[in-house]
Structures are given as C-alpha cells and as structure tokens.
Backbone as a printed PyTorch tensor [residue, N CA C, xyz], in Angstrom:
tensor([[[ 142.0070,   78.2390,  -87.1240],
         [ 142.9330,   77.5010,  -86.3100],
         [ 143.9300,   78.4700,  -85.6900]],

        [[ 144.9340,   77.9540,  -85.0750],
         [ 145.9130,   78.7890,  -84.4000],
         [ 146.9820,   79.2330,  -85.3900]],

        [[ 148.0080,   79.9220,  -84.8760],
         [ 149.0580,   80.3950,  -85.7730],
         [ 149.8220,   79.2230,  -86.3900]],

        [[ 150.6900,   79.5430,  -87.3460],
         [ 151.3570,   78.5010,  -88.1410],
         [ 152.3070,   77.6350,  -87.3100]],

        [[ 152.8330,   78.1460,  -86.2120],
         [ 153.8050,   77.3920,  -85.4250],
         [ 153.1410,   76.4010,  -84.4670]],

        [[ 151.9160,   76.6650,  -84.0680],
         [ 151.2310,   75.8050,  -83.1100],
         [ 150.2420,   74.9060,  -83.8480]],

        [[ 150.3940,   73.5890,  -83.7390],
         [ 149.4340,   72.7010,  -84.4040],
         [ 148.0580,   72.8090,  -83.7430]],

        [[ 147.0030,   72.5760,  -84.4950],
         [ 145.6590,   72.6710,  -83.9220],
         [ 145.4050,   71.5500,  -82.9240]],

        [[ 144.6070,   71.8510,  -81.9210],
         [ 144.2240,   70.8160,  -80.9700],
         [ 143.2090,   69.8990,  -81.6460]],

        [[ 142.9540,   68.7790,  -81.0290],
         [ 141.9800,   67.8460,  -81.5830],
         [ 140.6040,   68.4930,  -81.6620]],

        [[ 140.2530,   69.3120,  -80.6710],
         [ 138.9500,   69.9780,  -80.6910],
         [ 138.8540,   70.9930,  -81.8210]],

        [[ 139.9220,   71.7390,  -82.0700],
         [ 139.9360,   72.6800,  -83.1960],
         [ 139.8290,   71.9210,  -84.5110]],

        [[ 140.5500,   70.8340,  -84.6010],
         [ 140.5170,   70.0130,  -85.8150],
         [ 139.1250,   69.4310,  -86.0240]],

        [[ 138.5000,   68.9810,  -84.9440],
         [ 137.1520,   68.4200,  -85.0120],
         [ 136.1440,   69.4730,  -85.4930]],

        [[ 136.2870,   70.7070,  -85.0000],
         [ 135.3900,   71.7870,  -85.4100],
         [ 135.5340,   72.0900,  -86.8980]],

        [[ 136.7750,   72.1180,  -87.3920],
         [ 137.0040,   72.3530,  -88.8240],
         [ 136.4490,   71.2110,  -89.6700]],

        [[ 136.6470,   69.9820,  -89.1900],
         [ 136.1760,   68.8140,  -89.9310],
         [ 134.6550,   68.7980,  -90.0040]],

        [[ 133.9870,   69.2930,  -88.9750],
         [ 132.5240,   69.3210,  -88.9760],
         [ 131.9990,   70.2320,  -90.0850]],

        [[ 132.7550,   71.2500,  -90.4410],
         [ 132.3340,   72.1720,  -91.4970],
         [ 132.3840,   71.5400,  -92.8830]],

        [[ 133.1290,   70.4500,  -93.0380],
         [ 133.2420,   69.8110,  -94.3510],
         [ 132.0040,   69.0120,  -94.7040]],

        [[ 131.2640,   68.5630,  -93.6920],
         [ 130.0790,   67.7580,  -93.9460],
         [ 130.3730,   66.2900,  -94.1950]],

        [[ 131.6350,   65.8830,  -94.0700],
         [ 131.9940,   64.4850,  -94.2740],
         [ 131.5670,   63.6590,  -93.0590]],

        [[ 131.0970,   62.4390,  -93.2900],
         [ 130.6920,   61.5910,  -92.1590],
         [ 131.9040,   60.9200,  -91.5180]],

        [[ 132.5810,   61.6340,  -90.6360],
         [ 133.7950,   61.1280,  -89.9970],
         [ 133.4810,   60.6530,  -88.5910]],

        [[ 134.0140,   59.5000,  -88.2480],
         [ 133.8540,   58.9860,  -86.8880],
         [ 134.9110,   59.6170,  -85.9850]],

        [[ 134.7750,   59.3960,  -84.6860],
         [ 135.7640,   59.9070,  -83.7400],
         [ 137.1330,   59.3000,  -84.0220]],

        [[ 137.1410,   58.0150,  -84.3980],
         [ 138.4110,   57.3570,  -84.7260],
         [ 139.0280,   57.9630,  -85.9820]],

        [[ 138.1990,   58.2590,  -86.9840],
         [ 138.6960,   58.9080,  -88.2000],
         [ 139.3580,   60.2440,  -87.8590]],

        [[ 138.6840,   61.0260,  -87.0340],
         [ 139.2070,   62.3380,  -86.6750],
         [ 140.5300,   62.2390,  -85.9260]],

        [[ 140.6340,   61.2630,  -85.0500],
         [ 141.8900,   61.0910,  -84.3080],
         [ 143.0360,   60.7310,  -85.2430]],

        [[ 142.7830,   59.8400,  -86.1970],
         [ 143.8250,   59.4460,  -87.1530],
         [ 144.2040,   60.6110,  -88.0610]],

        [[ 143.2100,   61.3420,  -88.5490],
         [ 143.4860,   62.4740,  -89.4270],
         [ 144.2480,   63.5660,  -88.6820]],

        [[ 143.8690,   63.8260,  -87.4450],
         [ 144.5560,   64.8470,  -86.6550],
         [ 146.0100,   64.4630,  -86.4160]],

        [[ 146.2270,   63.2080,  -86.0560],
         [ 147.5920,   62.7310,  -85.8080],
         [ 148.4440,   62.8760,  -87.0790]],

        [[ 147.8920,   62.5060,  -88.2270],
         [ 148.6210,   62.6380,  -89.4790],
         [ 148.8850,   64.0820,  -89.8520]],

        [[ 147.9030,   64.9510,  -89.6110],
         [ 148.0560,   66.3740,  -89.9350],
         [ 149.1390,   67.0150,  -89.0770]],

        [[ 149.1240,   66.7230,  -87.7880],
         [ 150.1420,   67.2710,  -86.8910],
         [ 151.5150,   66.7260,  -87.2770]],

        [[ 151.6000,   65.4500,  -87.6310],
         [ 152.8690,   64.8760,  -88.0690],
         [ 153.3820,   65.5360,  -89.3280]],

        [[ 152.4830,   65.8240,  -90.2590],
         [ 152.8770,   66.4990,  -91.4980],
         [ 153.3980,   67.9000,  -91.2090]],

        [[ 152.7290,   68.6160,  -90.3190],
         [ 153.2090,   69.9500,  -89.9500],
         [ 154.6010,   69.8950,  -89.3390]],

        [[ 154.8440,   68.8740,  -88.5190],
         [ 156.1680,   68.7320,  -87.9060],
         [ 157.2250,   68.4240,  -88.9500]],

        [[ 156.8880,   67.6200,  -89.9450],
         [ 157.8440,   67.3390,  -91.0230],
         [ 158.1140,   68.5840,  -91.8560]],

        [[ 157.0680,   69.3750,  -92.0900],
         [ 157.2350,   70.5840,  -92.8940],
         [ 158.1520,   71.5910,  -92.2150]],

        [[ 158.1830,   71.5990,  -90.8950],
         [ 159.0770,   72.5080,  -90.1740],
         [ 160.5370,   72.1750,  -90.4290]],

        [[ 160.8130,   70.9360,  -90.7860],
         [ 162.2000,   70.5010,  -91.0160],
         [ 162.6970,   70.8500,  -92.4100]],

        [[ 161.8110,   71.2520,  -93.3020],
         [ 162.2240,   71.6030,  -94.6630],
         [ 162.9260,   72.9560,  -94.6300]],

        [[ 164.1250,   73.0440,  -95.1670],
         [ 164.8310,   74.3320,  -95.1420],
         [ 164.1130,   75.3750,  -95.9870]],

        [[ 164.1870,   76.6210,  -95.5510],
         [ 163.5450,   77.7010,  -96.3120],
         [ 164.3870,   78.1070,  -97.5080]],

        [[ 165.6790,   77.8660,  -97.4420],
         [ 166.5600,   78.2100,  -98.5550],
         [ 167.2860,   76.9500,  -99.0150]],

        [[ 167.0930,   76.6300, -100.2730],
         [ 167.7330,   75.4390, -100.8300],
         [ 169.0020,   75.8500, -101.5560]],

        [[ 170.0330,   75.0570, -101.4300],
         [ 171.2840,   75.3070, -102.1600],
         [ 171.1580,   74.6550, -103.5370]],

        [[ 170.5360,   75.3580, -104.4580],
         [ 170.2450,   74.7830, -105.7830],
         [ 171.5060,   74.4310, -106.5510]],

        [[ 172.5760,   75.1410, -106.3340],
         [ 173.8080,   74.8780, -107.0760],
         [ 174.6000,   73.7100, -106.4920]],

        [[ 174.1830,   73.1790, -105.3770],
         [ 174.9440,   72.1030, -104.7390],
         [ 174.8880,   70.8060, -105.5330]],

        [[ 173.8320,   70.5820, -106.2480],
         [ 173.6880,   69.3540, -107.0160],
         [ 173.0680,   69.6870, -108.3730]],

        [[ 173.6470,   69.1790, -109.4520],
         [ 173.0720,   69.4830, -110.7660],
         [ 171.6900,   68.8320, -110.9100]],

        [[ 170.8210,   69.4470, -111.6860],
         [ 169.4890,   68.8780, -111.8580],
         [ 169.5440,   67.5490, -112.6020]],

        [[ 168.6490,   66.6700, -112.2720],
         [ 168.5690,   65.3810, -112.9460],
         [ 167.5680,   65.5010, -114.0990]],

        [[ 168.0020,   65.0930, -115.2600],
         [ 167.1440,   65.1680, -116.4280],
         [ 166.9010,   63.7410, -116.9140]],

        [[ 165.6520,   63.3890, -117.0260],
         [ 165.2900,   62.0600, -117.5040],
         [ 164.6660,   62.1940, -118.8710]],

        [[ 165.1710,   61.4040, -119.8000],
         [ 164.6340,   61.4490, -121.1720],
         [ 163.8830,   60.1750, -121.4440]],

        [[ 162.7660,   60.2940, -122.1270],
         [ 161.9160,   59.1580, -122.4030],
         [ 162.5410,   58.2120, -123.4360]],

        [[ 163.4250,   58.7250, -124.2990],
         [ 163.9690,   57.8880, -125.3720],
         [ 165.2130,   57.1150, -124.9380]],

        [[ 165.6080,   57.1850, -123.7150],
         [ 166.8040,   56.4500, -123.2580],
         [ 166.4240,   55.2220, -122.4880]]])
C-alpha cells in the first residue's frame, strides 16, 4: 500500500483483499475500505505523547 499518511485507494484495498482468498463482494469491499480509511483517520487524532501524570490510574478490584 502507500505510505502511512495516505490511505489506500479502493483499488489498492481490493488488490490486498484478493490476496486473502476471502469471498468478498464488491459491496463488502466498499464497506471494509470505508471503515479502514475511517479508522486510519481516527488513529491520526490519537496523541503520540500521553500525559500519564494528568490523571491517576483507575484500579478496579473484584472483591468490591
């Protein structure tokens, strides 16, 4: 596929999906591609550095 910043085109995605051997229809591929591109866009919004000290960790105990 292309570099990490550019999402794959539908044709690139279709070519990769063909290598899996799964029986995917054109509609399946369109839905999967749309979801994959959406996921990549969401991942870009995740900060690379988290402020771990900003909030104390939450600890859940089974006996409470």
